[in-house]
C-alpha positions as CSV (number, residue, x, y, z in Angstrom):
1,M,-14.1,5.1,-10.8
2,D,-10.4,5.5,-10.3
3,L,-8.5,4.9,-7.1
4,Q,-8.1,8.6,-6.2
5,T,-11.9,9.3,-6.7
6,R,-12.7,6.3,-4.7
7,K,-10.4,7.4,-1.8
8,I,-12.1,10.8,-1.8
9,S,-15.5,9.5,-1.8
10,F,-14.5,7.1,1.1
11,V,-13.1,10.0,3.1
12,Q,-16.2,12.1,2.5
13,E,-18.3,9.3,3.8
14,F,-16.0,8.6,6.7
15,L,-16.1,12.3,7.8
16,Q,-19.9,11.9,8.2
17,V,-19.6,9.1,10.8
18,Q,-20.8,10.2,14.2
19,S,-19.9,7.1,16.3
20,E,-16.7,6.9,18.0
21,E,-17.0,3.1,18.1
22,V,-17.3,3.0,14.3
23,V,-14.2,5.3,13.9
24,I,-12.2,3.0,16.3
25,R,-13.1,0.0,14.3
26,M,-12.2,1.6,11.1
27,E,-8.8,2.7,12.6
28,H,-8.1,-0.9,13.6
29,A,-9.2,-2.2,10.1
30,L,-7.0,0.2,8.3
31,K,-4.1,-0.6,10.6
32,R,-4.7,-4.4,10.1
33,E,-5.0,-4.1,6.3
34,I,-1.9,-2.0,6.0
35,K,0.1,-4.6,8.1
36,N,-1.2,-7.4,5.8
37,I,-0.2,-5.6,2.7
38,S,3.2,-5.0,4.2
39,V,3.6,-8.7,5.1
40,K,2.4,-9.8,1.5
41,D,5.2,-7.7,0.0
42,V,7.7,-9.7,1.8
43,R,9.0,-12.8,-0.1
44,P,11.6,-15.4,0.9
45,L,15.1,-14.9,-0.7
46,T,16.1,-17.5,-3.3
47,L,19.1,-19.6,-2.3
48,E,21.2,-17.7,-4.8
49,E,20.1,-14.3,-3.3
50,L,20.9,-15.6,0.2
51,N,24.4,-16.8,-0.9
52,K,25.1,-13.3,-2.6
53,R,24.1,-11.6,0.6
54,I,26.3,-13.9,2.7
55,D,29.3,-13.4,0.3
56,Q,28.8,-9.7,0.4
57,S,28.6,-9.7,4.2
58,L,31.7,-11.7,4.5
59,L,33.6,-9.3,2.1
60,D,32.4,-6.3,4.1
61,S,33.6,-7.8,7.2
62,Q,37.0,-8.6,5.8
63,N,37.3,-5.1,4.5
64,D,36.3,-3.6,7.7
65,R,33.1,-2.1,6.4
66,I,31.0,-2.8,9.4
67,T,29.2,-0.7,11.9
68,D,30.0,-1.3,15.6
69,N,26.8,-2.3,17.7
70,K,27.2,0.8,20.0
71,D,27.6,3.1,16.9
72,L,24.5,1.6,15.2
73,T,22.4,2.0,18.5
74,T,23.5,5.6,18.7
75,E,22.6,6.2,15.0
76,I,19.2,4.6,15.4
77,Q,18.5,6.7,18.4
78,E,19.1,9.9,16.2
79,W,16.4,8.8,13.7
80,V,13.6,9.6,16.2
């Protein structure tokens, strides 16, 4: 069974659940698993990658390619 078929089958089964408690537990389990997947995708930088990022940041700063804290805060508020 392919992934898409399994997901459809799961959703069909889930839609038949009548217990709010079960739905709540499934919501929590799904959120926990999504969080775990996101954490697993993160890997530490190698020393070379870290040094490249530091060098690039220093160059950006020297060439005035930076964003002021207040400007960044304003920009982030516009995302929502």
